[in-house]
DOVEXLO-721962 format. One record per residue (C-alpha): chain; residue in three letters; x, y, z. Coordinates in nm, 2 decimals, decimal comma. Layout:
! residues N
LODREN | torke | vexlum | u | v | w
LODREN | A | ala | X | Y | Z .
...
This chain:
! residues 381
LODREN | torke | vexlum | u | v | w
LODREN | A | met | -1,17 | 3,45 | -4,12 .
LODREN | A | thr | -1,30 | 3,76 | -3,95 .
LODREN | A | ile | -1,14 | 3,93 | -3,65 .
LODREN | A | glu | -1,44 | 3,83 | -3,45 .
LODREN | A | ala | -1,42 | 3,47 | -3,55 .
LODREN | A | thr | -1,05 | 3,46 | -3,46 .
LODREN | A | arg | -1,13 | 3,61 | -3,12 .
LODREN | A | ile | -1,39 | 3,35 | -3,05 .
LODREN | A | ile | -1,16 | 3,06 | -3,15 .
LODREN | A | ala | -0,88 | 3,20 | -2,93 .
LODREN | A | ala | -1,13 | 3,23 | -2,64 .
LODREN | A | gln | -1,24 | 2,87 | -2,69 .
LODREN | A | arg | -0,88 | 2,75 | -2,70 .
LODREN | A | ser | -0,80 | 2,93 | -2,37 .
LODREN | A | glu | -1,08 | 2,75 | -2,19 .
LODREN | A | pro | -0,92 | 2,42 | -2,05 .
LODREN | A | lys | -1,10 | 2,09 | -2,10 .
LODREN | A | asp | -1,18 | 1,88 | -1,80 .
LODREN | A | his | -1,02 | 1,54 | -1,84 .
LODREN | A | asn | -1,16 | 1,39 | -1,52 .
LODREN | A | leu | -1,41 | 1,10 | -1,53 .
LODREN | A | val | -1,64 | 1,28 | -1,29 .
LODREN | A | thr | -1,68 | 1,63 | -1,16 .
LODREN | A | glu | -1,52 | 1,73 | -0,84 .
LODREN | A | ala | -1,86 | 1,76 | -0,67 .
LODREN | A | val | -1,94 | 1,40 | -0,77 .
LODREN | A | arg | -1,60 | 1,27 | -0,66 .
LODREN | A | glu | -1,64 | 1,43 | -0,32 .
LODREN | A | thr | -1,98 | 1,28 | -0,28 .
LODREN | A | val | -1,86 | 0,92 | -0,35 .
LODREN | A | ser | -1,52 | 0,95 | -0,18 .
LODREN | A | lys | -1,61 | 0,73 | 0,13 .
LODREN | A | gly | -1,30 | 0,67 | 0,34 .
LODREN | A | val | -1,06 | 0,84 | 0,10 .
LODREN | A | his | -0,96 | 1,21 | 0,13 .
LODREN | A | tyr | -0,83 | 1,41 | -0,16 .
LODREN | A | glu | -0,66 | 1,74 | -0,07 .
LODREN | A | lys | -0,44 | 1,99 | -0,26 .
LODREN | A | arg | -0,15 | 2,13 | -0,05 .
LODREN | A | arg | 0,08 | 2,41 | -0,16 .
LODREN | A | val | 0,41 | 2,27 | -0,28 .
LODREN | A | lys | 0,71 | 2,44 | -0,11 .
LODREN | A | gly | 0,99 | 2,61 | -0,28 .
LODREN | A | thr | 1,36 | 2,58 | -0,18 .
LODREN | A | asn | 1,32 | 2,86 | 0,07 .
LODREN | A | gly | 1,05 | 2,66 | 0,25 .
LODREN | A | asn | 0,77 | 2,89 | 0,16 .
LODREN | A | pro | 0,45 | 2,77 | -0,02 .
LODREN | A | val | 0,45 | 2,84 | -0,39 .
LODREN | A | ala | 0,14 | 3,03 | -0,52 .
LODREN | A | gly | -0,07 | 2,83 | -0,77 .
LODREN | A | leu | 0,11 | 2,50 | -0,75 .
LODREN | A | phe | 0,02 | 2,20 | -0,53 .
LODREN | A | asn | 0,08 | 1,85 | -0,42 .
LODREN | A | ala | -0,22 | 1,62 | -0,42 .
LODREN | A | trp | -0,25 | 1,42 | -0,09 .
LODREN | A | ile | -0,46 | 1,11 | -0,12 .
LODREN | A | thr | -0,53 | 0,96 | 0,23 .
LODREN | A | leu | -0,69 | 0,62 | 0,31 .
LODREN | A | asp | -0,90 | 0,70 | 0,61 .
LODREN | A | asn | -1,01 | 0,38 | 0,78 .
LODREN | A | pro | -0,78 | 0,38 | 1,09 .
LODREN | A | ser | -1,00 | 0,15 | 1,30 .
LODREN | A | gln | -0,93 | -0,12 | 1,05 .
LODREN | A | phe | -0,57 | -0,02 | 0,98 .
LODREN | A | asn | -0,67 | 0,17 | 0,66 .
LODREN | A | ser | -0,78 | -0,15 | 0,49 .
LODREN | A | tyr | -0,97 | -0,05 | 0,17 .
LODREN | A | thr | -1,34 | -0,14 | 0,12 .
LODREN | A | thr | -1,51 | -0,16 | -0,22 .
LODREN | A | asp | -1,61 | 0,20 | -0,19 .
LODREN | A | met | -1,26 | 0,31 | -0,09 .
LODREN | A | ala | -1,12 | 0,14 | -0,40 .
LODREN | A | lys | -1,36 | 0,34 | -0,62 .
LODREN | A | ala | -1,27 | 0,66 | -0,44 .
LODREN | A | thr | -0,90 | 0,59 | -0,48 .
LODREN | A | ile | -0,93 | 0,54 | -0,85 .
LODREN | A | leu | -1,11 | 0,87 | -0,89 .
LODREN | A | ala | -0,86 | 1,05 | -0,66 .
LODREN | A | phe | -0,57 | 0,94 | -0,87 .
LODREN | A | arg | -0,74 | 1,03 | -1,19 .
LODREN | A | ala | -0,81 | 1,38 | -1,05 .
LODREN | A | ala | -0,44 | 1,42 | -0,94 .
LODREN | A | ser | -0,32 | 1,30 | -1,28 .
LODREN | A | ala | -0,54 | 1,54 | -1,47 .
LODREN | A | ala | -0,47 | 1,84 | -1,25 .
LODREN | A | arg | -0,26 | 2,09 | -1,43 .
LODREN | A | asp | -0,14 | 2,26 | -1,11 .
LODREN | A | val | -0,03 | 1,94 | -0,93 .
LODREN | A | val | 0,34 | 1,87 | -0,91 .
LODREN | A | ala | 0,34 | 1,53 | -0,73 .
LODREN | A | val | 0,10 | 1,29 | -0,55 .
LODREN | A | val | 0,15 | 1,19 | -0,19 .
LODREN | A | phe | -0,04 | 0,86 | -0,11 .
LODREN | A | thr | -0,07 | 0,78 | 0,26 .
LODREN | A | gly | -0,30 | 0,66 | 0,54 .
LODREN | A | ala | -0,47 | 0,82 | 0,84 .
LODREN | A | gly | -0,30 | 0,80 | 1,18 .
LODREN | A | asp | 0,04 | 0,65 | 1,27 .
LODREN | A | lys | -0,04 | 0,28 | 1,29 .
LODREN | A | ala | -0,09 | 0,18 | 0,93 .
LODREN | A | phe | -0,05 | 0,30 | 0,57 .
LODREN | A | cys | -0,27 | 0,01 | 0,46 .
LODREN | A | thr | -0,31 | -0,36 | 0,54 .
LODREN | A | gly | -0,48 | -0,45 | 0,22 .
LODREN | A | gly | -0,84 | -0,54 | 0,14 .
LODREN | A | asn | -1,10 | -0,51 | 0,42 .
LODREN | A | thr | -1,11 | -0,87 | 0,56 .
LODREN | A | lys | -1,45 | -0,81 | 0,73 .
LODREN | A | glu | -1,60 | -0,73 | 0,39 .
LODREN | A | tyr | -1,42 | -1,02 | 0,23 .
LODREN | A | ala | -1,54 | -1,27 | 0,49 .
LODREN | A | glu | -1,90 | -1,15 | 0,52 .
LODREN | A | tyr | -1,98 | -1,07 | 0,16 .
LODREN | A | tyr | -1,72 | -1,19 | -0,09 .
LODREN | A | ala | -1,64 | -1,53 | 0,06 .
LODREN | A | gly | -1,82 | -1,79 | -0,14 .
LODREN | A | asn | -1,93 | -1,54 | -0,41 .
LODREN | A | pro | -1,66 | -1,57 | -0,68 .
LODREN | A | gln | -1,87 | -1,37 | -0,94 .
LODREN | A | glu | -1,89 | -1,08 | -0,69 .
LODREN | A | tyr | -1,52 | -1,09 | -0,60 .
LODREN | A | arg | -1,43 | -1,09 | -0,97 .
LODREN | A | gly | -1,62 | -0,76 | -0,99 .
LODREN | A | tyr | -1,44 | -0,63 | -0,69 .
LODREN | A | met | -1,10 | -0,73 | -0,84 .
LODREN | A | arg | -1,18 | -0,53 | -1,14 .
LODREN | A | leu | -1,19 | -0,23 | -0,91 .
LODREN | A | phe | -0,87 | -0,34 | -0,74 .
LODREN | A | asn | -0,69 | -0,38 | -1,07 .
LODREN | A | asp | -0,81 | -0,04 | -1,18 .
LODREN | A | met | -0,68 | 0,11 | -0,85 .
LODREN | A | val | -0,33 | -0,03 | -0,91 .
LODREN | A | ser | -0,34 | 0,08 | -1,27 .
LODREN | A | ala | -0,45 | 0,43 | -1,17 .
LODREN | A | ile | -0,15 | 0,46 | -0,94 .
LODREN | A | ile | 0,11 | 0,32 | -1,18 .
LODREN | A | gly | -0,05 | 0,52 | -1,47 .
LODREN | A | cys | -0,06 | 0,85 | -1,29 .
LODREN | A | asp | 0,09 | 1,14 | -1,49 .
LODREN | A | lys | 0,26 | 1,27 | -1,18 .
LODREN | A | pro | 0,53 | 1,11 | -0,96 .
LODREN | A | val | 0,37 | 0,92 | -0,67 .
LODREN | A | ile | 0,52 | 0,92 | -0,33 .
LODREN | A | cys | 0,40 | 0,66 | -0,08 .
LODREN | A | arg | 0,42 | 0,82 | 0,27 .
LODREN | A | val | 0,45 | 0,51 | 0,48 .
LODREN | A | asn | 0,30 | 0,62 | 0,81 .
LODREN | A | gly | 0,27 | 0,27 | 0,95 .
LODREN | A | met | 0,22 | -0,09 | 0,85 .
LODREN | A | arg | 0,23 | -0,17 | 0,48 .
LODREN | A | ile | 0,10 | -0,52 | 0,46 .
LODREN | A | gly | -0,07 | -0,75 | 0,20 .
LODREN | A | gly | -0,26 | -0,55 | -0,06 .
LODREN | A | gly | -0,13 | -0,24 | 0,12 .
LODREN | A | gln | 0,22 | -0,34 | 0,02 .
LODREN | A | glu | 0,11 | -0,40 | -0,33 .
LODREN | A | ile | -0,05 | -0,05 | -0,38 .
LODREN | A | gly | 0,26 | 0,09 | -0,21 .
LODREN | A | met | 0,49 | -0,08 | -0,45 .
LODREN | A | ala | 0,29 | 0,06 | -0,74 .
LODREN | A | cys | 0,41 | 0,41 | -0,63 .
LODREN | A | asp | 0,73 | 0,56 | -0,76 .
LODREN | A | phe | 0,89 | 0,65 | -0,42 .
LODREN | A | ser | 0,84 | 0,53 | -0,07 .
LODREN | A | ile | 0,95 | 0,72 | 0,24 .
LODREN | A | ala | 0,88 | 0,54 | 0,57 .
LODREN | A | gln | 0,88 | 0,61 | 0,94 .
LODREN | A | asp | 1,10 | 0,34 | 1,09 .
LODREN | A | leu | 0,84 | 0,18 | 1,32 .
LODREN | A | ala | 0,65 | 0,07 | 1,01 .
LODREN | A | arg | 0,65 | -0,29 | 0,90 .
LODREN | A | phe | 0,62 | -0,44 | 0,55 .
LODREN | A | gly | 0,52 | -0,77 | 0,40 .
LODREN | A | gln | 0,27 | -1,00 | 0,24 .
LODREN | A | ala | 0,00 | -1,21 | 0,39 .
LODREN | A | gly | -0,16 | -1,42 | 0,11 .
LODREN | A | pro | -0,06 | -1,78 | 0,17 .
LODREN | A | lys | -0,12 | -1,74 | 0,54 .
LODREN | A | his | -0,47 | -1,62 | 0,50 .
LODREN | A | gly | -0,61 | -1,80 | 0,20 .
LODREN | A | ser | -0,49 | -1,59 | -0,10 .
LODREN | A | ala | -0,19 | -1,54 | -0,32 .
LODREN | A | pro | 0,00 | -1,21 | -0,35 .
LODREN | A | ile | -0,09 | -1,17 | -0,72 .
LODREN | A | gly | -0,24 | -0,82 | -0,69 .
LODREN | A | gly | 0,10 | -0,68 | -0,78 .
LODREN | A | ala | 0,35 | -0,84 | -0,54 .
LODREN | A | thr | 0,45 | -1,13 | -0,76 .
LODREN | A | asp | 0,49 | -0,88 | -1,04 .
LODREN | A | phe | 0,68 | -0,61 | -0,85 .
LODREN | A | leu | 0,89 | -0,79 | -0,59 .
LODREN | A | pro | 1,12 | -0,99 | -0,82 .
LODREN | A | tyr | 1,20 | -0,67 | -1,01 .
LODREN | A | met | 1,24 | -0,46 | -0,69 .
LODREN | A | ile | 1,43 | -0,69 | -0,45 .
LODREN | A | gly | 1,53 | -0,99 | -0,66 .
LODREN | A | cys | 1,38 | -1,34 | -0,70 .
LODREN | A | glu | 1,51 | -1,50 | -0,39 .
LODREN | A | gln | 1,40 | -1,22 | -0,15 .
LODREN | A | ala | 1,07 | -1,20 | -0,34 .
LODREN | A | met | 1,01 | -1,57 | -0,26 .
LODREN | A | val | 1,09 | -1,51 | 0,11 .
LODREN | A | ser | 0,84 | -1,22 | 0,13 .
LODREN | A | gly | 0,57 | -1,36 | -0,09 .
LODREN | A | leu | 0,56 | -1,72 | 0,04 .
LODREN | A | leu | 0,66 | -1,70 | 0,41 .
LODREN | A | cys | 0,46 | -1,39 | 0,49 .
LODREN | A | glu | 0,69 | -1,28 | 0,77 .
LODREN | A | pro | 0,66 | -0,90 | 0,82 .
LODREN | A | phe | 0,99 | -0,71 | 0,82 .
LODREN | A | ser | 1,11 | -0,38 | 0,94 .
LODREN | A | ala | 1,14 | -0,05 | 0,76 .
LODREN | A | his | 1,52 | -0,08 | 0,81 .
LODREN | A | lys | 1,52 | -0,41 | 0,63 .
LODREN | A | ala | 1,30 | -0,27 | 0,36 .
LODREN | A | tyr | 1,55 | 0,01 | 0,31 .
LODREN | A | arg | 1,84 | -0,24 | 0,30 .
LODREN | A | leu | 1,65 | -0,45 | 0,04 .
LODREN | A | gly | 1,58 | -0,14 | -0,17 .
LODREN | A | ile | 1,20 | -0,14 | -0,15 .
LODREN | A | ile | 1,19 | 0,21 | 0,00 .
LODREN | A | ser | 1,40 | 0,51 | -0,08 .
LODREN | A | glu | 1,43 | 0,67 | 0,27 .
LODREN | A | ile | 1,35 | 0,61 | 0,63 .
LODREN | A | val | 1,32 | 0,85 | 0,92 .
LODREN | A | pro | 1,28 | 0,79 | 1,30 .
LODREN | A | ala | 0,93 | 0,84 | 1,45 .
LODREN | A | leu | 0,98 | 0,74 | 1,81 .
LODREN | A | lys | 1,04 | 1,04 | 2,04 .
LODREN | A | val | 1,17 | 0,97 | 2,39 .
LODREN | A | asp | 1,24 | 1,26 | 2,63 .
LODREN | A | gly | 1,20 | 1,51 | 2,35 .
LODREN | A | ser | 1,45 | 1,35 | 2,11 .
LODREN | A | phe | 1,40 | 1,12 | 1,81 .
LODREN | A | val | 1,55 | 0,77 | 1,85 .
LODREN | A | ala | 1,57 | 0,49 | 1,59 .
LODREN | A | asn | 1,34 | 0,19 | 1,62 .
LODREN | A | pro | 1,46 | 0,02 | 1,93 .
LODREN | A | met | 1,31 | -0,32 | 1,84 .
LODREN | A | val | 1,54 | -0,39 | 1,55 .
LODREN | A | tyr | 1,92 | -0,37 | 1,48 .
LODREN | A | thr | 1,98 | -0,04 | 1,30 .
LODREN | A | asp | 2,35 | -0,10 | 1,24 .
LODREN | A | arg | 2,49 | -0,30 | 0,95 .
LODREN | A | tyr | 2,71 | -0,58 | 1,09 .
LODREN | A | leu | 2,73 | -0,96 | 1,07 .
LODREN | A | asp | 2,61 | -1,20 | 1,34 .
LODREN | A | glu | 2,79 | -1,52 | 1,44 .
LODREN | A | tyr | 2,65 | -1,69 | 1,13 .
LODREN | A | gly | 2,78 | -1,42 | 0,90 .
LODREN | A | arg | 2,43 | -1,28 | 0,83 .
LODREN | A | ile | 2,36 | -0,91 | 0,79 .
LODREN | A | val | 2,15 | -0,81 | 1,08 .
LODREN | A | leu | 2,05 | -0,45 | 0,98 .
LODREN | A | gly | 1,68 | -0,43 | 1,02 .
LODREN | A | glu | 1,64 | -0,77 | 1,18 .
LODREN | A | pro | 1,44 | -0,80 | 1,51 .
LODREN | A | lys | 1,62 | -0,80 | 1,84 .
LODREN | A | thr | 1,58 | -1,09 | 2,08 .
LODREN | A | gly | 1,63 | -1,17 | 2,44 .
LODREN | A | ala | 1,75 | -0,89 | 2,67 .
LODREN | A | ala | 1,80 | -0,65 | 2,38 .
LODREN | A | ala | 1,43 | -0,69 | 2,28 .
LODREN | A | ala | 1,31 | -0,63 | 2,64 .
LODREN | A | glu | 1,52 | -0,31 | 2,66 .
LODREN | A | gly | 1,38 | -0,20 | 2,32 .
LODREN | A | gln | 1,02 | -0,27 | 2,43 .
LODREN | A | ala | 1,07 | -0,06 | 2,75 .
LODREN | A | leu | 1,21 | 0,23 | 2,55 .
LODREN | A | leu | 0,92 | 0,19 | 2,30 .
LODREN | A | lys | 0,66 | 0,22 | 2,59 .
LODREN | A | arg | 0,83 | 0,54 | 2,72 .
LODREN | A | gly | 0,81 | 0,72 | 2,38 .
LODREN | A | thr | 0,55 | 0,87 | 2,16 .
LODREN | A | thr | 0,51 | 0,86 | 1,78 .
LODREN | A | asp | 0,59 | 1,18 | 1,60 .
LODREN | A | leu | 0,56 | 1,19 | 1,22 .
LODREN | A | ser | 0,70 | 1,54 | 1,17 .
LODREN | A | leu | 1,03 | 1,42 | 1,03 .
LODREN | A | leu | 0,84 | 1,20 | 0,78 .
LODREN | A | asp | 0,64 | 1,49 | 0,66 .
LODREN | A | glu | 0,96 | 1,70 | 0,63 .
LODREN | A | arg | 1,12 | 1,44 | 0,41 .
LODREN | A | val | 0,81 | 1,39 | 0,19 .
LODREN | A | glu | 0,79 | 1,77 | 0,14 .
LODREN | A | ala | 1,16 | 1,79 | 0,06 .
LODREN | A | leu | 1,12 | 1,53 | -0,21 .
LODREN | A | cys | 0,82 | 1,72 | -0,35 .
LODREN | A | thr | 1,03 | 2,03 | -0,36 .
LODREN | A | lys | 1,30 | 1,85 | -0,56 .
LODREN | A | leu | 1,03 | 1,74 | -0,81 .
LODREN | A | leu | 0,91 | 2,10 | -0,84 .
LODREN | A | tyr | 1,23 | 2,21 | -1,00 .
LODREN | A | thr | 1,21 | 1,98 | -1,30 .
LODREN | A | phe | 1,06 | 2,01 | -1,65 .
LODREN | A | pro | 0,71 | 1,86 | -1,61 .
LODREN | A | asp | 0,68 | 1,68 | -1,94 .
LODREN | A | cys | 1,04 | 1,54 | -1,91 .
LODREN | A | thr | 0,95 | 1,42 | -1,56 .
LODREN | A | thr | 0,63 | 1,25 | -1,67 .
LODREN | A | lys | 0,82 | 1,08 | -1,96 .
LODREN | A | thr | 1,10 | 0,96 | -1,73 .
LODREN | A | val | 0,85 | 0,83 | -1,48 .
LODREN | A | glu | 0,67 | 0,64 | -1,75 .
LODREN | A | glu | 0,99 | 0,48 | -1,88 .
LODREN | A | leu | 1,12 | 0,38 | -1,54 .
LODREN | A | arg | 0,78 | 0,22 | -1,45 .
LODREN | A | lys | 0,79 | -0,01 | -1,75 .
LODREN | A | pro | 0,93 | -0,32 | -1,59 .
LODREN | A | lys | 0,66 | -0,30 | -1,32 .
LODREN | A | leu | 0,39 | -0,20 | -1,57 .
LODREN | A | asn | 0,47 | -0,47 | -1,82 .
LODREN | A | ala | 0,46 | -0,74 | -1,56 .
LODREN | A | trp | 0,14 | -0,60 | -1,41 .
LODREN | A | asn | -0,05 | -0,57 | -1,75 .
LODREN | A | ala | 0,07 | -0,92 | -1,85 .
LODREN | A | asn | -0,08 | -1,09 | -1,54 .
LODREN | A | lys | -0,36 | -0,88 | -1,38 .
LODREN | A | glu | -0,65 | -1,04 | -1,57 .
LODREN | A | asn | -0,55 | -1,40 | -1,51 .
LODREN | A | ala | -0,48 | -1,31 | -1,15 .
LODREN | A | arg | -0,83 | -1,16 | -1,12 .
LODREN | A | asp | -0,99 | -1,48 | -1,25 .
LODREN | A | trp | -0,79 | -1,71 | -1,02 .
LODREN | A | leu | -0,86 | -1,49 | -0,71 .
LODREN | A | ala | -1,23 | -1,50 | -0,78 .
LODREN | A | leu | -1,24 | -1,88 | -0,81 .
LODREN | A | asn | -1,03 | -1,91 | -0,49 .
LODREN | A | met | -1,31 | -1,75 | -0,30 .
LODREN | A | met | -1,49 | -2,09 | -0,31 .
LODREN | A | thr | -1,21 | -2,27 | -0,13 .
LODREN | A | glu | -0,90 | -2,14 | 0,05 .
LODREN | A | ala | -0,99 | -1,77 | 0,05 .
LODREN | A | arg | -1,33 | -1,85 | 0,19 .
LODREN | A | ala | -1,17 | -2,03 | 0,48 .
LODREN | A | gly | -0,88 | -1,80 | 0,53 .
LODREN | A | phe | -1,07 | -1,47 | 0,54 .
LODREN | A | arg | -1,34 | -1,62 | 0,77 .
LODREN | A | ala | -1,06 | -1,74 | 1,00 .
LODREN | A | phe | -0,90 | -1,39 | 1,01 .
LODREN | A | asn | -1,23 | -1,22 | 1,06 .
LODREN | A | glu | -1,38 | -1,46 | 1,32 .
LODREN | A | gly | -1,06 | -1,54 | 1,51 .
LODREN | A | thr | -0,94 | -1,37 | 1,83 .
LODREN | A | arg | -0,62 | -1,30 | 2,00 .
LODREN | A | glu | -0,67 | -1,62 | 2,20 .
LODREN | A | thr | -0,76 | -1,85 | 1,91 .
LODREN | A | gly | -0,54 | -1,69 | 1,65 .
LODREN | A | arg | -0,66 | -1,58 | 1,31 .
LODREN | A | glu | -0,53 | -1,87 | 1,09 .
LODREN | A | val | -0,69 | -2,20 | 1,00 .
LODREN | A | asp | -0,56 | -2,53 | 1,12 .
LODREN | A | phe | -0,32 | -2,59 | 0,84 .
LODREN | A | val | -0,22 | -2,94 | 0,95 .
LODREN | A | ala | -0,58 | -3,05 | 0,96 .
LODREN | A | leu | -0,64 | -2,89 | 0,62 .
LODREN | A | arg | -0,35 | -3,06 | 0,46 .
LODREN | A | arg | -0,44 | -3,40 | 0,61 .
LODREN | A | ala | -0,79 | -3,36 | 0,48 .
LODREN | A | leu | -0,68 | -3,27 | 0,13 .
LODREN | A | ala | -0,43 | -3,55 | 0,13 .
LODREN | A | ala | -0,71 | -3,79 | 0,21 .
LODREN | A | asn | -0,90 | -3,65 | -0,10 .
LODREN | A | thr | -1,16 | -3,47 | 0,11 .
LODREN | A | pro | -1,35 | -3,23 | -0,11 .
LODREN | A | trp | -1,40 | -2,87 | -0,02 .
LODREN | A | ser | -1,73 | -2,82 | 0,16 .
LODREN | A | asp | -1,89 | -2,62 | 0,44 .
LODREN | A | glu | -1,80 | -2,90 | 0,68 .
LODREN | A | leu | -1,44 | -2,89 | 0,58 .
LODREN | A | thr | -1,42 | -2,52 | 0,62 .
LODREN | A | glu | -1,59 | -2,53 | 0,96 .
LODREN | A | ser | -1,35 | -2,80 | 1,08 .
LODREN | A | ile | -1,04 | -2,59 | 1,03 .
LODREN | A | met | -1,17 | -2,26 | 1,18 .
LODREN | A | pro | -0,97 | -2,13 | 1,48 .
LODREN | A | arg | -1,10 | -2,27 | 1,81 .
LODREN | A | ala | -1,06 | -2,17 | 2,17 .
LODREN | A | arg | -0,80 | -2,40 | 2,34 .
LODREN | A | ser | -0,96 | -2,63 | 2,60 .
């Protein structure tokens, strides 16, 4: 081999390959409602490190509590692929715009107005959703969920697919499926038993009662919480829940449980006086990214892959059956549930008449447009 040939081969080897599915320009063009940004990772001295970054992926649909549309699911997949392939990215921060919600799941307006009654279309959508979860749980970089607000339904599921979760303590967590015509089989039934145990998984997945960040921390579903309410210039813990660990008169642990009566009224008054400030949340997220900076990258990736296995194995075992069932369900309960949520109001509520539905089904009434209409929320006379 000549010296010139050796030089050419060396030059070819030094030119890095692009392992992305699409170019950056294409990704930016199609990234509707999802922002991808590289931010300098900080060293232990607090200063940005030259040439190394964290990838911030932000769901940007705050008017609908950062619920993801079909286009947003596509953009999220591409964003995680870009972060995973980026040689200069240390960690990924996954968050939502604003301070009200990280994500409340799929966009119920789109569900109700397009996918309801169209199982073949919803099956195609669920391919995208499955690929979105898989992109998160298969990312080659550690993924931190920055929980800036509500993490409900599908938002809880994509949040649990992440490796770490740091939350502001006004955030609420939970599932919504059986209350709104679905089942939490987009990851919750796979992840919850492993993360918080079978009994608490049943409570969350079946009863659909939102719980506080303090309770989420107690259950072990998030790694850290920070206050976000600022009153008279100082941070205070969420005044609407008990933030101390003690037993009530029934022997129950009340840490993270909602206050009632006079305590709740006092908490509400304090809440109205304050403002939401997420600066402490950002500090803790950055601090975790800094800790990850000072690790061997390949060893970190391998450790992450191994520790994800219980979640990943459950997810891969069930995701395709879940997709098929969710598609077919769009002809019956999901069709009714999503319409009720989309068409309901504060006055009527956003849930179907469950008693009427159960009575109709007990009488062997088949699903039809008439049955669906009969259980829609109605204004009280």
